C-alpha positions in Angstrom: 0.0 0.0 0.0 2.7 2.5 1.0 4.9 1.9 -2.0 1.8 2.0 -4.2 0.8 5.3 -2.8 4.0 7.2 -2.4 6.9 5.7 -4.3 7.4 7.1 -7.7 8.6 4.7 -10.5 12.3 5.2 -11.3 11.7 6.0 -15.0 11.1 9.7 -14.5 14.2 10.3 -16.5 12.0 10.0 -19.6 10.5 13.3 -18.8 13.0 15.9 -20.1 13.0 19.7 -19.9 12.1 21.6 -23.0 13.7 24.7 -24.5 11.8 27.9 -24.9 9.2 27.9 -27.6 10.2 29.6 -30.9 9.6 33.3 -31.1 7.6 34.7 -33.9 9.6 36.8 -36.4 6.8 38.5 -38.4 6.9 41.6 -36.2 9.6 43.8 -34.6 10.2 42.1 -31.2 13.5 43.6 -30.3 12.0 45.3 -27.3 10.1 42.2 -26.2 11.3 40.8 -22.8 12.0 37.5 -24.4 14.1 39.0 -27.3 17.5 38.8 -25.5 17.1 35.2 -24.6 15.8 34.4 -28.1 18.6 36.3 -29.8 21.2 34.5 -27.6 19.7 31.2 -28.5 19.9 32.0 -32.2 23.5 32.9 -31.9 24.3 29.7 -30.1 22.7 27.7 -32.9 24.8 29.4 -35.6 28.3 28.4 -36.6 31.2 30.5 -38.0 30.0 33.1 -40.5 26.5 33.1 -39.2 25.6 29.7 -40.9 23.2 27.7 -38.8 24.7 24.4 -37.5 22.9 21.2 -38.5 20.8 20.0 -35.6 20.4 16.4 -34.9 17.2 14.9 -36.2 14.4 15.5 -33.6 12.1 12.7 -32.6 8.7 13.2 -34.2 6.0 14.1 -31.8 3.2 11.5 -31.4 -0.3 12.6 -32.4 -2.5 13.2 -29.5 -5.3 10.7 -28.9 -7.7 13.7 -28.9 -6.0 15.4 -31.9 -8.5 14.7 -34.7 -9.9 18.2 -35.1 -6.5 19.9 -34.7 -4.2 20.9 -37.5 -1.3 21.8 -35.3 0.3 20.3 -32.2 0.8 22.2 -29.0 4.0 24.1 -28.4 6.6 22.8 -26.1 5.8 25.4 -23.5 2.1 24.4 -23.5 3.0 20.7 -23.3 5.3 21.3 -20.4 2.9 23.5 -18.6 -0.2 21.3 -19.0 1.4 17.8 -18.4 0.5 16.0 -15.1 2.3 12.7 -15.7 5.2 13.9 -13.5 2.9 13.4 -10.5 -0.4 11.7 -11.4 1.5 8.5 -12.4 1.0 7.6 -8.8 -2.5 6.7 -9.8 -1.4 4.0 -12.2 -2.6 1.0 -10.1 -6.1 2.5 -9.6 -6.3 3.6 -13.3 -5.5 0.0 -14.4 -8.0 -1.3 -11.8 -10.7 1.0 -13.2 -9.9 0.0 -16.8 -10.2 -3.7 -16.1 -13.6 -3.2 -14.5 -14.7 -0.9 -17.4 -13.6 -3.4 -20.1 -15.3 -6.3 -18.3 -18.5 -4.3 -18.2 -18.3 -3.4 -21.9 -17.9 -7.1 -22.8 -20.9 -8.0 -20.7 -23.0 -5.3 -22.4 -22.0 -6.5 -25.9 -19.8 -3.4 -26.6 -16.5 -5.4 -26.7 -15.7 -9.0 -27.8 -14.3 -11.5 -25.4 -11.1 -11.8 -27.4 -10.7 -8.0 -27.2 -11.3 -8.1 -23.5 -8.7 -10.9 -23.0 -6.1 -8.8 -25.0 -6.9 -5.7 -23.0 -6.7 -7.4 -19.6 -3.4 -9.2 -20.5 -2.0 -6.0 -21.8 -2.9 -4.0 -18.7 -1.4 -6.8 -16.6 1.9 -6.5 -18.6 1.9 -2.7 -18.3 1.3 -2.9 -14.6 4.2 -5.3 -14.2 6.5 -3.0 -16.2 5.6 0.0 -14.0 6.2 -1.9 -10.8 9.6 -3.1 -12.1 10.6 0.4 -13.1 10.7 -0.6 -16.8 7.8 1.6 -18.1 8.7 4.8 -19.9 6.4 7.6 -18.9 6.1 10.1 -21.8 5.3 13.8 -21.2 3.8 14.1 -24.7 1.1 11.7 -23.6 0.1 14.2 -20.9 -1.1 12.1 -18.0 -1.4 8.6 -16.5 -4.5 7.8 -18.4 -3.2 8.6 -21.8 0.2 7.0 -21.1 -1.4 3.7 -20.2 -3.9 3.8 -23.0 -1.3 4.7 -25.6 1.1 2.1 -24.3 -1.7 -0.5 -24.4 -2.4 0.5 -28.1 1.4 0.0 -28.8 1.2 -3.4 -27.2 -2.0 -4.9 -28.5 -3.2 -2.7 -31.3 -6.8 -2.1 -32.3 -8.5 -3.7 -29.3 -7.0 -1.0 -27.1 -8.9 1.6 -29.0 -12.2 0.2 -27.7 -11.3 0.7 -24.0 -12.3 4.4 -23.9 -15.9 3.5 -25.1 -18.4 5.3 -22.9 -15.6 6.8 -20.8 -14.0 10.3 -20.5 -10.9 11.2 -18.7 -13.3 13.3 -16.5 -15.0 10.4 -15.0 -11.8 8.3 -15.3 -9.7 10.6 -13.1 -12.4 11.1 -10.6 -12.7 7.3 -10.2 -9.0 6.8 -10.0 -8.7 9.6 -7.4 -11.5 8.2 -5.2 -9.9 4.8 -5.3 -6.5 6.3 -4.3 -8.0 8.4 -1.5 -9.9 5.4 -0.2 -6.6 3.4 0.1 -4.9 6.4 1.6 -7.6 6.7 4.2 -7.1 3.0 5.2 -3.3 3.6 5.5 -3.7 6.8 7.6 -6.4 5.1 9.8 -4.0 2.2 10.5 -1.2 4.7 11.5 -3.6 6.5 13.8 -4.4 3.2 15.6 -0.7 2.4 15.9 -0.1 5.8 17.6 -3.0 5.2 19.9 -1.5 1.8 20.9 1.8 3.5 21.6 0.2 6.1 23.8 -1.9 3.7 25.7 1.2 1.6 26.3 3.0 4.7 27.6 0.1 5.4 29.9 0.0 1.9 31.2 3.7 2.1 32.0 3.2 5.2 34.2 0.4 4.1 36.5 -0.2 6.4 39.4 2.1 9.2 38.3 0.8 12.7 39.0 1.8 15.7 36.9 0.7 19.4 37.0 -2.3 20.1 34.8 -2.2 23.5 33.0 -4.6 26.1 31.8 -3.2 29.2 30.1 0.1 27.4 30.5 -0.1 28.2 34.2 -0.3 25.4 36.8 -4.0 24.6 37.5 -4.8 21.3 39.2 -3.0 17.9 39.7 -3.8 15.2 37.1 -2.7 11.7 36.6 -0.2 11.4 33.8 -2.3 8.6 32.3 -5.3 11.0 32.1 -3.1 13.5 30.3 -1.8 10.9 27.8 -5.3 9.4 27.2 -6.6 12.9 26.2 -4.6 12.6 23.0 -5.9 9.1 22.4 -9.4 10.6 22.5 -8.4 13.2 19.9 -7.0 10.5 17.7 -10.1 8.5 17.9 -12.1 11.5 16.6 -9.5 11.8 13.8 -10.0 8.2 12.9 -13.8 8.7 12.9 -13.6 11.6 10.6 -11.6 9.6 8.1 -14.1 6.7 8.2 -16.9 9.2 7.7 -15.0 10.7 4.7 -14.4 7.2 3.3 -18.1 6.4 3.5 -19.1 9.6 1.6 -16.4 9.3 -1.1 -17.2 5.6 -1.8 -19.6 6.3 -4.7 -18.6 5.6 -8.3 -18.3 8.3 -11.0 -17.3 5.8 -13.7 -19.8 6.0 -16.6 -20.6 9.7 -16.1 -18.3 10.3 -19.1 -17.5 13.9 -19.8 -20.5 15.4 -17.9 -23.8 14.2 -19.5 -23.5 10.4 -19.4 -23.8 8.3 -22.5 -26.4 6.8 -24.8 -24.6 3.5 -25.0 -26.0 0.6 -22.9 -23.5 0.5 -20.1 -24.0 -1.0 -16.7 -22.7 1.5 -14.1 -23.9 -0.7 -11.2 -21.6 -3.5 -12.4 -18.5 -1.3 -12.5 -19.4 0.2 -9.2 -19.7 -3.2 -7.6 -16.5 -4.5 -9.2 -14.5 -1.6 -7.8 -15.9 -1.9 -4.3 -18.0 1.2 -4.3 -21.4 1.5 -2.5 -23.3 2.6 -5.6 -22.9 4.8 -8.8 -23.1 8.5 -8.3 -26.6 9.8 -9.1 -25.8 12.9 -11.1 -23.3 12.7 -13.9 -22.4 16.4 -13.7 -21.7 16.2 -10.0 -19.8 12.9 -10.6 -17.1 14.5 -12.7 -16.8 17.8 -10.9 -17.1 16.9 -7.2 -14.0 17.2 -5.1 -15.7 17.3 -1.7 -14.1 14.0 -0.9 -10.7 15.6 -1.4 -11.6 18.6 0.7 -12.9 16.4 3.5 -9.8 14.2 3.5 -7.5 17.2 3.7 -9.7 18.7 6.4 -9.5 15.5 8.4 -5.7 15.4 7.9 -5.4 19.0 9.0 -7.3 18.4 12.2 -5.1 15.4 12.9 -2.0 17.5 12.1 -3.2 20.1 14.7 -3.6 17.4 17.3 -0.1 16.0 16.6 1.3 19.5 16.6 -0.1 20.1 20.1 1.4 16.8 21.3 4.7 17.8 19.7 4.6 21.2 21.4 4.0 19.6 24.8 6.8 17.1 24.4 9.2 19.7 23.2 8.5 21.8 26.3 8.6 18.8 28.6 12.0 17.8 27.2 13.5 21.2 28.0 15.6 21.9 31.1 12.9 24.3 32.3 10.4 21.3 32.6 12.6 18.3 32.5 9.6 16.0 32.6 10.7 13.6 29.8 14.0 12.4 28.4 13.9 11.2 24.8 16.3 8.4 23.9 19.2 9.1 21.6 17.4 7.2 18.8 14.8 9.9 18.5 17.0 13.0 19.2 19.5 15.0 17.3 22.5 17.2 18.2 23.9 20.6 17.4 26.7 21.3 14.9 28.2 23.9 17.3 27.0 23.2 20.8 28.3 19.8 21.9 25.9 19.5 24.9 22.7 19.8 22.9 20.1 17.0 22.6 17.1 18.2 20.7 13.7 16.6 20.3 13.8 17.4 16.6 11.2 14.9 15.4 8.5 16.5 17.4 9.6 19.9 16.4 9.2 18.9 12.8 5.8 17.3 13.6 4.8 20.7 14.9 6.3 22.4 11.8 4.9 20.0 9.2 1.4 20.7 10.4 1.7 24.0 8.6 2.1 22.3 5.2 -0.8 19.9 5.8 -3.0 22.9 6.7 -1.6 24.7 3.6 -2.6 21.8 1.4 -6.2 22.2 2.5 -6.1 25.9 1.9 -4.8 25.3 -1.6 -7.7 22.9 -2.4 -10.3 25.2 -0.9 -9.0 28.1 -3.0 -8.8 25.9 -6.1 -12.4 24.8 -5.9 -14.1 28.0 -4.7 -14.9 29.5 -8.2 -15.4 26.6 -10.5 -18.6 26.4 -12.6 -20.1 23.0 -13.5 -18.9 20.6 -14.7 -15.2 19.6 -15.0 -12.5 22.2 -15.4 -8.8 21.7 -16.1 -8.1 23.6 -12.8 -8.9 20.3 -11.1 -5.6 18.8 -12.4 -4.1 20.9 -9.6 -5.9 18.8 -6.9 -3.4 15.9 -7.0 -0.2 17.3 -5.6 -1.6 18.9 -2.5 -3.4 15.6 -1.7 -0.4 13.5 -2.3 1.7 15.8 -0.1 -0.9 15.9 2.7 -1.3 12.2 2.8 2.5 11.5 2.7 3.1 14.2 5.4 0.4 13.1 7.8 1.6 9.5 7.6 5.1 10.5 8.4 3.9 12.6 11.3 1.9 9.8 12.7 4.7 7.3 12.3 7.4 9.5 14.0 5.1 10.4 16.8 4.5 6.8 17.6 8.3 6.1 17.5 8.9 9.1 19.8 6.2 7.8 22.3 8.0 4.4 22.3 11.4 6.1 23.1 10.8 8.5 25.9 11.2 8.2 29.7 9.3 10.2 32.3 11.6 11.7 34.9 9.5 10.8 38.0 11.8 12.4 40.6 11.9 15.7 38.7 8.1 15.7 38.3 7.6 14.9 42.0 9.8 17.7 43.0 7.9 20.2 41.0 4.4 19.3 42.3 4.3 21.5 45.4 4.6 24.7 43.4 1.4 26.4 42.2 -1.1 25.5 44.9 -2.6 22.8 42.7 -4.9 21.7 45.5 -6.7 25.0 45.8 -9.8 24.0 43.9 -10.1 20.8 45.9 -10.0 23.0 49.0 -12.9 25.0 47.6 -14.8 21.7 47.1 -14.2 20.9 50.8 -16.0 24.2 51.7 -18.9 23.3 49.5 -19.2 20.0 51.4 -19.3 22.1 54.6 -22.4 23.9 53.3 -20.9 27.1 51.9 -21.8 28.5 48.5 -19.0 27.9 46.0 -18.4 31.6 45.4 -18.0 32.1 49.1 -15.6 29.2 49.3 -13.7 30.5 46.3 -13.1 33.8 48.1 -12.0 32.0 51.3 -9.5 29.8 49.4 -8.2 32.8 47.6 -7.4 34.5 50.9 -5.7 31.2 52.1 -3.6 31.2 49.0 -2.6 34.8 49.6 -1.5 33.9 53.0 0.6 31.0 51.6 2.2 33.4 49.1 3.1 35.8 51.9 4.6 32.9 54.0 6.2 31.1 51.0 4.5 27.9 52.0 1.8 25.4 50.6 -1.8 25.2 51.7 -1.2 21.9 53.6 1.5 23.8 55.6 -1.0 26.2 57.2 -2.1 25.3 60.7 -5.7 24.8 61.6 -5.6 28.0 63.6 -4.4 29.9 60.6 -7.3 28.4 58.5 -9.8 29.4 61.2 -8.5 33.0 61.3 -9.7 33.1 57.7 -13.0 31.3 58.4 -14.1 29.3 61.5 -15.8 26.7 59.2 -12.5 24.8 58.9 -11.9 21.7 60.9 -9.3 18.9 61.0 -10.9 17.2 58.0 -9.5 19.9 55.7 -6.2 18.1 55.6 -7.8 15.2 53.8 -8.3 17.5 50.8 -4.8 19.0 50.7 -1.7 17.8 48.8 -1.7 16.6 45.2 -2.2 13.0 46.2 -5.3 13.7 48.3 -6.5 16.1 45.7 -6.4 13.5 43.0 -8.2 11.0 45.2 -11.2 13.4 45.6 -12.0 13.5 41.8 -14.9 11.2 41.1 -17.0 12.6 38.2 -17.3 10.7 35.0 -14.3 11.4 32.8 -12.3 13.0 35.6 -8.7 12.5 36.6 -9.7 10.4 39.7 -7.8 7.1 40.0 -10.9 4.9 39.4 -12.1 7.0 36.5 -8.8 6.9 34.8 -8.5 3.2 35.4 -11.9 2.8 33.6 -10.7 4.9 30.7 -7.5 2.9 30.4 -9.5 -0.4 30.5 -11.8 0.9 27.8 -8.9 1.7 25.5 -7.1 -1.5 26.1 -10.4 -3.3 25.0 -11.0 -1.0 22.0 -7.5 -1.5 20.7 -7.5 -5.2 21.3 -4.6 -5.1 23.8 -6.2 -7.5 26.4 -3.6 -10.2 25.6 -0.8 -7.7 26.2 -2.2 -6.5 29.5 -3.9 -9.5 31.1 -3.6 -8.0 34.6 
C-alpha cells in the first residue's frame, strides 16, 4: 500500500525539460522581454560566418489521442505547462483497476468482444508489471497517467485497445482513480492512527499512578494523573479516525460511466462497474460525478485536524523535554545534536511534527481556493488537486509514524516531576470543594480559598503547611478534615465525576482503550 501510494517509479528520466518555444519573427520584437534570450539562442545555434549548424534529427511528436480536429500540435511550453504525468503516475494502479472493470462491463454489455477483453486485460497486466519493475517509460507528450497507459496499451495490443475508452471520458476516469486512491490512503492513515493510539496507551499503562501538574493558560492549575493526560490525545486521535471513516463512506460512490458530464447513450451498466470496484453505488448525477471534489476537501480537512492534534502533542513534548520542565528524556534514537553546541540533545522529530502541520493545513487551503470559483462541470483547474493531496497524505503518515516512535522512546523523569508538584497550589480547587461539602456557596468558598492562597504566598508555603488555627482565622468553618483535601495525592483522590482524573475514573478509561485497541492479551492483569 505504502509503495503503491507514495513511491514514484524510477523511470522519470524519460521526462526531459524543453527549451523555450520559438519566437515569432513576423513583427519587430527587439523590445520584447524574451528577445534577448531568443537572440542569444539563435547565436548559439549558428556556426562560423553566421551559418546555422545542423541540428540532430528531432524525434517526431506523437499525435494526441484527442487530436482529430486539430491541424497543429501544441507548443513545447504548453505541453510542459499542462502535463500532469510527472505526479499523477502515482494513480497508475487505480487507473488500471478501473480500466479492467470498465472493459469487463463493456464485454458483458456487448460493446466489446471476449477476445478483445482478453487482450486488454493481459496488456494491462503487462503494463502494470512494467511499471512496478521500473521498466515503463512515462512520456510527457502523452500528458497524464490515463493517456500514457492507454497509448502504451495500443502500442502493445493494437486495435482492441482503442475500444477501451468507449463510454468513458478522462473526466470520470480521473475522478474514479482519485477516489480509489484516496480510499486506500484513508485506510493507511487510519492504521497509522491506531498504531499511535496503541503507543500512547502503552505509555500510559507504564506510568500508573504518576501525578503531573495540569495546566490552563500554560499556568499550573490542578493535579492530574499522567495517564489521564496521555489518554486525552488518544481521545483526539479517535475522533480523527472517525472523521476519516466518515469521509471514506461519503467518497465511496462511483463516478465511472458519467463520461464527460452528461453520461452516454450506450447501454453501459454502471452498477456493475461500481460493484466491481468496491463502491457503494454509482453517483446519481453525472455532472456532480465529474466535478465533485468534496471528498478531497474532506480528506484534507481531516488530515489538517489530525495534524493540529499532533502539533499540540509535539509542542508539549518539546516543552517537557526542556531543562525548564525536564519531565521527559527522549532516547538518543529519536534525538539530534547541534553542529556547534556539543551538549545539545534536541527533540527534533516532534519539532518537525509541529512544523509540518503547517504544510498539511496549507494543502487544505490550496484545495479550498482551487475549488471555490469553478462552474459546472469539469474544469482543467482540477488537475491541480493531485499534488496537495499526495503531499498531505504523505506528510500526515510521516507525522503519525514518527510520533509513535517518539512515544516508544521517551522516559518520564519521575523524581523531577515529583519535586515540581508542590509549586502552584494545585490543590486550591479541591479545598474550595471541601468548603462546598461544609455547606458554603461555591463563590464564598472560592473567596475564602483565595485568601488562604494569599497567606501562603506571603509565608512562602503550601496550603497543607497552614495550621488549623491559621485556617480558622480566615473562616471558622475549617476543621481537622481539611487536611484530607490538601496535597496533590489527596486532591487527585477526591475527583470522582465521569471522565475526571480520579484514579478509578482513569483506570476505567484505560481499561476501555485496552479493549477498543484489542490489547487485552498484552495486559492480562
